[in-house]
N, C-alpha and C positions, 0 to 999 in steps of 0.2 A: 594568256596568249602563248601559243606554241613557240618553242625555240626551233625555227625552221631548219637551221643548219644541222642541229643535232638530230632532229626528226628524220631528215633525209638520210643521214648515215645509218640510223637504226632501221628505217624502213627498207633500205637497200639490202642490209644484212639479213633482215627477216625474210625478204623475198628469196634471196639466194639460198638460205637455209631451207625454206619450205619447198622450193622447186628442185633444188639439187641439180642433178645432171639431166633432168627431164625437160620437156618442152611445155610451154604454156601459151594460152590465147588470152588476150586482153579484150574485154568488151569496151570498145571505144565509141563514144557518142559525140564528142566535140565539146561537151560541157567541161567546166573546170575540174570536177571530181574525177571523171574518167581520164581526162587528159593528164592530170597529176599522177594518177595511178599508172598510166601508160609510160610516162616519163621515168617514174621510179623503177618500174619493171624493166624498161629498156636499158637503164643504167645498170641494173642488177644482173640481168641475164642475157642482154644483147640479142644475138641471133637465135637464142632459144625461144624468143618471144615472137608470136604472130599476132599483130594488132588486127582486130576485126571490127569493121564498121558495118552495121546492118542498116541499110536504108529500108525502114519499115513502111515508108509512105506516110508516116506520121510526124515527120521532122519539120523544122523551120525552113523558110525559104532560103535556098542557096546552101543548105547545110552540107550536102554531099560534096559539092565543089570545094567548099572551104576545108573540109576534112582532107580531101585529096591534096590540096595545096599545103596545108599546115603540117601534115605528117608525112610529106613526101620523102623526108630523110630516113624514114623507116622502110627499108627496101621490101620487107615482107608484108606491108600493109595490104589487107584484102577488103574490098568493098563488095558487099553482098546485096544484090537487088532482091528484096523480099516483100515488096508492097502487096502483091497479089496474095501471098500466103498469110500475111497479117490481117488484111482486110477480110479475107475468106474466113479466118478463124474467128473474127469478131462479128461476123454476120449474125444478126438476130440477138446479140448480147446487149442488154440494156442496164443491168445492175453494175454499179461502179466497181465494187469489189471483184465481181466476176471478170470485168474488163481487165483489171490489173493482173489477175491470175492467168487469164488467157494470154496476155502479152508476155508475162513472165515465163510461162511455159514455152511459148513460141521462140522467145529469145534464147532460152537454154537449148532448144532443139537446133536452132541455127548454129550456135556455138559448138554444140556436139558434132555437127556435120563438118564444120571447119576444122575442129580439133582432130578428127580422124584423118583428114587429109594431111595435117602437119604432125601427126603422131604426138599430139599434146595430151598430157595427163592432168594439167592444172588449168583452172579458170581464174583470171585476175579481174577483180571488179572495183569500181570506184564508190562503193557503199560508204556513206559518212554517218556520223553519230545520230543526227536527226532522223535519217531513214530508219535506223534501228529502233529509236524511241517510238516513232509513230506506228511502225509495224507491230512492235511488241505490245504497245498500248491499245492496239485495235482501232487507232484513229483512221488509218488507211494502210493497205498493204502496198509496199513499194515493190516494183517489178523485180528488184534484185535482192529482196529480203523475204517478206511475207508472200510475195507473188511467185516464189520459186516452187516448182513441182516437187512432190515427195521423192521421186526417183531422179537422180542427177548422175549422168555417166561421166563423172570426173573423179580422179583420185583425191582431189582437194580443191577448195575455193580459197583464194588468197585475197584479203581485203586490207591493203596497206594503210588506207586513210579512214578506217572504220571508227576511230575514236576522235576524229576531228569535227569541229563545226565548220560551216561554210567559210566564215571569215578566216579561219585558221588554214583551210585548204588554199585560199587565195594567197596567204603569206608564203606557203610552201611553193606555190606556182611561181611567185615572184622570185623566190630564192633559186628556183630551178632555171630561171631565165626564160620562162614561157612567154610567148607574145601577149601583149596587153589584150588583144581580142579574145584570148582564152582566159587569162587570169582575172580580168574584170568583167567577164561576160555575165549577163543575167542568168539566174538559174532556169533550167528547162526540165520539166518532169521526164523521168525515165520512160513512162508510157507514151510520151510525146503528146501530140494534139488529140489523142483519144480521150484524155481527161479534160480537154477544153471543148468537148462536144457532149452535150447532155443527151442521154438516150443512145440509140443505136449509132454506131460509127459507120458513116457512109463516105464514099469518095467526095461527093458534093459538099457535105458538111465540113470535111477536113480541109478542102480547098478554100472554103469561106473562112474558116478559122485561121489557116495559114496566112492568107492575104491580110486579114484583120490584125494578126499579131505583128506582121511586118510594118503596117502603118503605125500601130501603137508604139513599137520600139523606135521607129524613126522619129516620130513626133515628140516622144518623151525623153529622148536622149539627153537634152539639156537640163531636164529636171532630176536626173540621176536617181531613178527609183531602184529599190532593191530588186523588184520584179514587176513587170508590166506586160499585159497581153490582152488579146480579145478572145472571147469564148462564145460559141454558138449555143444559146440556151433555149431555143424554141422558135416558133413562128408567130407572126402578128400581122395585122392589117396595116397597109401603108398606101401612099399615093405617089406614083411616079408619072410625070407628065400629066395627062388627063385620065390615066388609068388607075383603077384600084388594083393593088397587088396584095398577095398573101406571102410575105417573104420572111427571111430569117431575122431573128433578133440577136444582135451581138452585144454582149456585155463587156465593157472595158474595165479592167482591174489594174490598179497601180498601187503598190504598197511600199512602205518603208520598214526596214527590219535590220537586225544585226546578224541573226543566225537562222531565221526562218521559223523558230519555235513560236514566236509571237510576231505580230505585224500590225501596223496601222495603215488604214487607207490614206493615200496621199491626197492632200488638198491641192488641186490643180486649178489654174486660172480658167475662167469660163471660156475665154477665147481659144485656149488650147483644146478644151473638150469639144467646142464647136468645130474646130478645124479637123479633129479626129473623126467626128461623126460625118462631116461633109465628105471626107475622103473615102471612108468605108462604104457609105451608101452610094457615093458617086462612082466609085471604081468597081462596085459589084451590084449588078442589076437585081440580084436575088436577095439583097439585104433591105429590109423594110424600115428598120429602126435600130438605134444604138442607145444603150443605157450605161450609166456609170455606177459601179458598185462602191458603196461607201462603208461597207462592213469591215470591222477589224478582225484580227485573229487573236484570241477567240472573240466571238462565238463561231465565226466562219473559219474554214481553212483558206489557204491562199489560192490553191487551185479549186476548180469546181467539182471535181470527182476524185 
């Protein structure tokens, strides 16, 4: 386990040395990884840092408002509305790896644009060790590792938590005094809801996935999963009222893990699963059925794409 106090001292010194007198932008998503990286960078270089949150349209319910509230103490925080650009870039893309690469490139272009406005030469990211392992092992490209484009218009990329596992990042977050809603938050994929939608990413599918994820997180909070969410995996026949419908199938996934490298599907009470399916199908007229994923990692990954 990491010595959080010593790690913070070393990471702050590393960021100061890497950035020097230049300015940097931090890719802030609201998850624990990027939040820890942002807090470390802010402590290291203060006003030289511009935190940038990109609202891709692929985020969790209420994410943008929470970011605005949580990081309001950073005067230079910028919130970029980019839903149309991300969904436009993803139009017609169905291959999971291509999705991640499209999103990775779009993220970089957004940060490059913001960096020019603040004269920033460096990009700070919350890449952690499992991101690197999965990208280097060709399991999946993470938007901030294997998903990066070949040409990046930054002097350098700084990754202060690159050697930490998720549980170690949480320890650092607690030592930094970050709010519990950040330090204990479930992992959320960098590409967002795009990897919780099988096939082409559309606004409709994203909205279904977002609502399903919100229900799952609410209903499973007392069961303390490592990660839990709903994903749109296709369409199927159902009945609503007296009508036959051809609606979306939502897969619910809830796993227990220590670091995300392996995971076990969580054994949930039948009553809980029934409550989840009732809410998801009842609150969205376009959802025909809900299924529960019992597959461990391996052989599956935690996310669907």
